[in-house]
TIVEX-988161 format. One record per residue (C-alpha): residue number from 1; x negated, y negated, z; chain. Coordinates in nm, 4 decimals. Each point is the difference from the previous one (the first is absolute). Example, Ala and Ser with C-alpha at 12.3 -4.5 7.8 and 13.67 -1.06 7.14 Angstrom:
// residues 2
+-----+----------+----------+----------+--------+
: num :        X :        Y :        Z : cadena :
+-----+----------+----------+----------+--------+
:   1 :  -1.2300 :   0.4500 :   0.7800 :      A :
:   2 :  -0.1370 :  -0.3440 :  -0.0660 :      A :
+-----+----------+----------+----------+--------+
// end
This chain:
// residues 179
+-----+----------+----------+----------+--------+
: num :        X :        Y :        Z : cadena :
+-----+----------+----------+----------+--------+
:   1 : -14.6456 : -16.0548 :  -1.4957 :      A :
:   2 :   0.2364 :   0.2442 :   0.2144 :      A :
:   3 :   0.0798 :   0.3172 :  -0.1490 :      A :
:   4 :   0.4147 :   0.0096 :   0.0806 :      A :
:   5 :   0.2483 :  -0.2790 :   0.0501 :      A :
:   6 :   0.3290 :  -0.0737 :   0.0794 :      A :
:   7 :   0.2547 :   0.1665 :  -0.2837 :      A :
:   8 :   0.0508 :  -0.2395 :  -0.2654 :      A :
:   9 :  -0.3269 :  -0.1575 :  -0.0199 :      A :
:  10 :  -0.3205 :   0.1370 :  -0.1140 :      A :
:  11 :  -0.3107 :   0.0297 :   0.1724 :      A :
:  12 :  -0.1214 :  -0.3513 :  -0.1455 :      A :
:  13 :   0.2822 :  -0.1599 :   0.0400 :      A :
:  14 :   0.0224 :   0.0864 :   0.3924 :      A :
:  15 :  -0.3591 :  -0.0997 :   0.0428 :      A :
:  16 :   0.0566 :  -0.3186 :  -0.1678 :      A :
:  17 :   0.3283 :  -0.0534 :   0.2368 :      A :
:  18 :  -0.2500 :   0.1418 :   0.3413 :      A :
:  19 :  -0.2546 :  -0.2592 :  -0.1528 :      A :
:  20 :   0.2423 :  -0.3050 :   0.0432 :      A :
:  21 :   0.1545 :   0.1567 :   0.3550 :      A :
:  22 :  -0.3591 :   0.0048 :   0.1172 :      A :
:  23 :  -0.0209 :  -0.3298 :  -0.0284 :      A :
:  24 :   0.3049 :  -0.1221 :   0.1912 :      A :
:  25 :  -0.0889 :   0.2730 :   0.2603 :      A :
:  26 :  -0.3112 :  -0.2129 :   0.0750 :      A :
:  27 :   0.2073 :  -0.3057 :  -0.0191 :      A :
:  28 :   0.2831 :   0.0941 :   0.2035 :      A :
:  29 :  -0.2325 :   0.1786 :   0.2968 :      A :
:  30 :  -0.1868 :  -0.3363 :  -0.0146 :      A :
:  31 :   0.2812 :  -0.2133 :   0.0396 :      A :
:  32 :   0.1039 :   0.2017 :   0.3103 :      A :
:  33 :  -0.3062 :  -0.0362 :   0.1830 :      A :
:  34 :   0.0238 :  -0.4168 :  -0.1493 :      A :
:  35 :   0.3404 :  -0.0139 :   0.1969 :      A :
:  36 :  -0.0594 :   0.1533 :   0.3099 :      A :
:  37 :  -0.3453 :  -0.2189 :  -0.0073 :      A :
:  38 :   0.2813 :  -0.3139 :  -0.0181 :      A :
:  39 :   0.1599 :   0.1517 :   0.2014 :      A :
:  40 :  -0.2628 :  -0.0020 :   0.3022 :      A :
:  41 :  -0.1079 :  -0.3292 :  -0.0946 :      A :
:  42 :   0.3079 :  -0.2250 :  -0.0564 :      A :
:  43 :  -0.0059 :  -0.2794 :   0.2942 :      A :
:  44 :   0.1972 :  -0.2874 :   0.0831 :      A :
:  45 :   0.3819 :  -0.1172 :   0.0082 :      A :
:  46 :   0.2010 :   0.2512 :  -0.2602 :      A :
:  47 :  -0.2665 :   0.2828 :   0.1867 :      A :
:  48 :   0.2525 :   0.2482 :   0.0815 :      A :
:  49 :   0.2315 :  -0.0498 :  -0.3084 :      A :
:  50 :  -0.2951 :   0.0270 :  -0.2469 :      A :
:  51 :  -0.1189 :   0.2710 :   0.2342 :      A :
:  52 :   0.3101 :   0.2093 :  -0.0206 :      A :
:  53 :   0.0656 :  -0.0172 :  -0.3435 :      A :
:  54 :  -0.3155 :   0.1449 :  -0.1501 :      A :
:  55 :   0.0355 :   0.3049 :   0.1822 :      A :
:  56 :   0.2953 :   0.1578 :  -0.1724 :      A :
:  57 :  -0.1949 :  -0.1320 :  -0.3390 :      A :
:  58 :  -0.2795 :   0.1732 :   0.1206 :      A :
:  59 :   0.1625 :   0.3293 :   0.0167 :      A :
:  60 :   0.1522 :  -0.0094 :  -0.3340 :      A :
:  61 :  -0.2975 :  -0.0901 :  -0.1368 :      A :
:  62 :  -0.1634 :   0.3477 :   0.1410 :      A :
:  63 :   0.3147 :   0.1700 :  -0.0731 :      A :
:  64 :  -0.0567 :  -0.0737 :  -0.4179 :      A :
:  65 :  -0.3905 :   0.0523 :   0.0711 :      A :
:  66 :   0.1133 :   0.3741 :   0.0890 :      A :
:  67 :   0.2413 :   0.0333 :  -0.3119 :      A :
:  68 :  -0.2097 :  -0.1286 :  -0.2503 :      A :
:  69 :  -0.2561 :   0.2795 :   0.1486 :      A :
:  70 :   0.2384 :   0.2534 :  -0.0159 :      A :
:  71 :   0.0850 :  -0.0863 :  -0.3706 :      A :
:  72 :  -0.3826 :  -0.0076 :  -0.0519 :      A :
:  73 :  -0.0537 :   0.3862 :   0.1314 :      A :
:  74 :   0.3410 :   0.0991 :  -0.1927 :      A :
:  75 :  -0.1385 :  -0.1507 :  -0.3120 :      A :
:  76 :  -0.2977 :   0.2391 :   0.0666 :      A :
:  77 :  -0.2669 :  -0.2430 :   0.1286 :      A :
:  78 :  -0.1826 :  -0.0732 :   0.3527 :      A :
:  79 :   0.1472 :  -0.2878 :   0.1204 :      A :
:  80 :  -0.3148 :  -0.2198 :   0.1932 :      A :
:  81 :   0.1188 :  -0.1812 :   0.3464 :      A :
:  82 :  -0.3723 :  -0.0484 :   0.1196 :      A :
:  83 :  -0.0885 :  -0.3669 :   0.0595 :      A :
:  84 :  -0.2987 :   0.0841 :  -0.2711 :      A :
:  85 :   0.2985 :   0.0651 :  -0.2580 :      A :
:  86 :   0.1326 :  -0.3368 :   0.1049 :      A :
:  87 :  -0.2835 :  -0.2004 :  -0.0691 :      A :
:  88 :  -0.0774 :   0.1778 :  -0.3370 :      A :
:  89 :   0.3436 :  -0.0682 :  -0.1567 :      A :
:  90 :   0.0325 :  -0.3401 :   0.1670 :      A :
:  91 :  -0.0041 :  -0.3276 :  -0.2303 :      A :
:  92 :   0.1318 :  -0.2083 :   0.2561 :      A :
:  93 :  -0.2014 :  -0.1508 :   0.2715 :      A :
:  94 :   0.0294 :   0.0578 :   0.3665 :      A :
:  95 :   0.2479 :  -0.1834 :   0.2248 :      A :
:  96 :  -0.2041 :  -0.2603 :   0.1021 :      A :
:  97 :   0.2457 :  -0.2063 :   0.2972 :      A :
:  98 :  -0.1157 :   0.1254 :   0.3677 :      A :
:  99 :   0.2098 :  -0.1464 :   0.3219 :      A :
: 100 :   0.1987 :  -0.2823 :  -0.1342 :      A :
: 101 :   0.3445 :  -0.0823 :  -0.0197 :      A :
: 102 :   0.3072 :   0.1501 :  -0.1032 :      A :
: 103 :   0.0049 :  -0.2664 :  -0.3026 :      A :
: 104 :  -0.3268 :   0.0655 :  -0.0713 :      A :
: 105 :   0.0257 :   0.3749 :  -0.0429 :      A :
: 106 :   0.3504 :  -0.0425 :  -0.1489 :      A :
: 107 :  -0.1722 :  -0.2102 :  -0.2975 :      A :
: 108 :  -0.3012 :   0.2486 :  -0.0595 :      A :
: 109 :   0.2453 :   0.2763 :   0.0129 :      A :
: 110 :   0.2302 :  -0.1694 :  -0.2743 :      A :
: 111 :  -0.3137 :   0.0216 :  -0.2234 :      A :
: 112 :  -0.0634 :   0.3438 :   0.1038 :      A :
: 113 :   0.3598 :   0.0945 :  -0.0876 :      A :
: 114 :  -0.0493 :  -0.1737 :  -0.3084 :      A :
: 115 :  -0.2946 :   0.2361 :  -0.1033 :      A :
: 116 :   0.1430 :   0.2734 :   0.0681 :      A :
: 117 :   0.3166 :  -0.0285 :  -0.1608 :      A :
: 118 :  -0.1911 :  -0.1028 :  -0.3285 :      A :
: 119 :  -0.1800 :   0.3204 :  -0.0233 :      A :
: 120 :   0.2838 :   0.2116 :   0.0954 :      A :
: 121 :   0.2033 :  -0.1758 :  -0.2715 :      A :
: 122 :  -0.3250 :   0.0876 :  -0.2470 :      A :
: 123 :   0.0046 :   0.3653 :   0.1447 :      A :
: 124 :   0.3945 :   0.0810 :  -0.0772 :      A :
: 125 :  -0.0759 :  -0.1459 :  -0.3379 :      A :
: 126 :  -0.2899 :   0.2522 :  -0.0295 :      A :
: 127 :   0.1898 :   0.3052 :   0.1035 :      A :
: 128 :   0.3458 :  -0.1120 :  -0.0949 :      A :
: 129 :  -0.1229 :   0.0932 :  -0.3781 :      A :
: 130 :  -0.0939 :   0.3762 :   0.1550 :      A :
: 131 :   0.2158 :   0.0956 :   0.3063 :      A :
: 132 :   0.3321 :  -0.1701 :   0.1186 :      A :
: 133 :  -0.0218 :   0.1918 :   0.3183 :      A :
: 134 :  -0.3161 :  -0.1823 :   0.0833 :      A :
: 135 :   0.1600 :  -0.3438 :  -0.1330 :      A :
: 136 :   0.2750 :   0.0446 :   0.1706 :      A :
: 137 :  -0.1643 :   0.0447 :   0.3452 :      A :
: 138 :  -0.2276 :  -0.3103 :  -0.0383 :      A :
: 139 :   0.3087 :  -0.1994 :  -0.0846 :      A :
: 140 :   0.1285 :   0.0909 :   0.3052 :      A :
: 141 :  -0.3279 :  -0.1133 :   0.2170 :      A :
: 142 :  -0.0192 :  -0.2953 :  -0.2225 :      A :
: 143 :   0.3275 :  -0.1499 :   0.0782 :      A :
: 144 :  -0.0581 :   0.0696 :   0.3600 :      A :
: 145 :  -0.3160 :  -0.1854 :   0.0233 :      A :
: 146 :   0.1919 :  -0.2628 :  -0.2263 :      A :
: 147 :   0.2139 :  -0.0078 :   0.2903 :      A :
: 148 :  -0.2652 :  -0.0708 :   0.2957 :      A :
: 149 :  -0.1414 :  -0.2319 :  -0.2419 :      A :
: 150 :   0.3108 :  -0.1651 :   0.0591 :      A :
: 151 :   0.0271 :   0.0127 :   0.3997 :      A :
: 152 :  -0.3828 :  -0.1650 :  -0.0177 :      A :
: 153 :   0.1130 :  -0.2754 :  -0.2900 :      A :
: 154 :   0.3244 :  -0.0735 :   0.2546 :      A :
: 155 :  -0.2906 :  -0.1124 :   0.2214 :      A :
: 156 :  -0.2140 :  -0.2375 :  -0.2301 :      A :
: 157 :   0.2640 :  -0.1409 :  -0.2040 :      A :
: 158 :   0.1908 :  -0.3437 :   0.0771 :      A :
: 159 :   0.3352 :  -0.1444 :  -0.0794 :      A :
: 160 :  -0.1231 :  -0.1256 :  -0.3074 :      A :
: 161 :  -0.0701 :   0.3914 :  -0.1163 :      A :
: 162 :  -0.3779 :  -0.0784 :   0.0083 :      A :
: 163 :  -0.2247 :   0.2359 :   0.1487 :      A :
: 164 :  -0.2533 :  -0.1520 :   0.2663 :      A :
: 165 :  -0.3032 :   0.2101 :  -0.1997 :      A :
: 166 :   0.1412 :  -0.1066 :  -0.3387 :      A :
: 167 :  -0.3017 :   0.0709 :  -0.2232 :      A :
: 168 :  -0.2577 :   0.0751 :   0.1898 :      A :
: 169 :  -0.2297 :   0.2714 :  -0.1168 :      A :
: 170 :  -0.1957 :   0.1584 :   0.2980 :      A :
: 171 :   0.1693 :   0.1502 :   0.3148 :      A :
: 172 :  -0.2662 :  -0.2617 :   0.2289 :      A :
: 173 :   0.1929 :  -0.3247 :  -0.2209 :      A :
: 174 :   0.3061 :   0.1604 :   0.0171 :      A :
: 175 :  -0.0268 :  -0.0096 :   0.3773 :      A :
: 176 :  -0.1986 :  -0.3054 :   0.0548 :      A :
: 177 :   0.3305 :  -0.1386 :  -0.2271 :      A :
: 178 :   0.2444 :   0.0385 :   0.3158 :      A :
: 179 :  -0.2479 :  -0.0806 :   0.3080 :      A :
+-----+----------+----------+----------+--------+
// end
């Protein structure tokens, strides 16, 4: 536990918020690496559109990681941004699609965003009871992630409003559903 934190929180509260944020930091670091992996491995007719759509997402997610790490530090805790921290905090599977079509990557990425957004919403609930400043930061980040997922889903949706990867439980199955 930290000996100090931001004004208005106890050291125990600051530690609890920082612990929640550490998991988000690892998730954001994992996501920006996953997004670059997709950027490098997407092929096919829609290559350039998806390739160029991913880079702004990478930049924003890297910025989220930085903001979260700085908030952890302000709370009096040392943020951990190492590969080992990502691995330790990971409750999700490693991204599993290699060189593949734009549609396959977008179908798999849709599931990645779903998991991340669900975890963010849980974190918002956890910190909201303690720290509205951190809650506000996570709300803003989650809103942008939801917008990114909408961009992804726009490529997967048919005119009837159904996603091509609908109901698929894994990245591999989601990718296979659109091949």
